[in-house]
C-alpha positions, -999 to +999 in steps of 0.1 A: +329-238+345+301-233+317+293-203+297+256-195+290+246-195+250+280-209+245+294-243+241+307-264+276+341-256+280+347-228+267+355-207+294+381-234+309+399-235+273+404-195+274+413-200+303+440-224+299+453-206+273+460-174+292+475-199+317+498-211+292+507-181+278+513-161+310+541-191+319+551-190+284+556-153+288+572-154+323+596-181+311+605-158+285+610-127+300+632-139+323+656-158+297+655-126+279+666-108+311+695-134+320+706-126+280+704-091+288+724-098+325+753-114+301+754-087+271+761-064+293+786-082+310+771-082+349+775-125+347+794-146+327+790-169+300+788-201+329+770-186+355+742-172+323+743-210+313+734-227+347+707-200+352+692-210+323+694-245+328+682-240+367+651-220+351+643-249+328+645-275+352+620-257+375+595-248+345+595-283+339+595-300+371+568-277+386+545-288+353+552-322+356+541-313+396+510-295+385+504-319+356+503-350+383+481-331+404+458-325+386+455-361+375+451-374+409+428-345+415+403-361+385+405-396+398+389-390+432 
């Protein structure tokens, strides 16, 4: 994906930045939601901690899987 008149790969870099901002924004929003549930008394401290650790594990695990998939795709 190159743009006419621009440096090659500029669109790819902007697309990657938008994806990274979207993922970090969604993670931040979910953390804020869990914290709001904790502060409002809807969930206990232990449940909030469990939810945060599970969410972090999902984001890191899926990120590793996606990175490996892209690496293998470039090898072929």
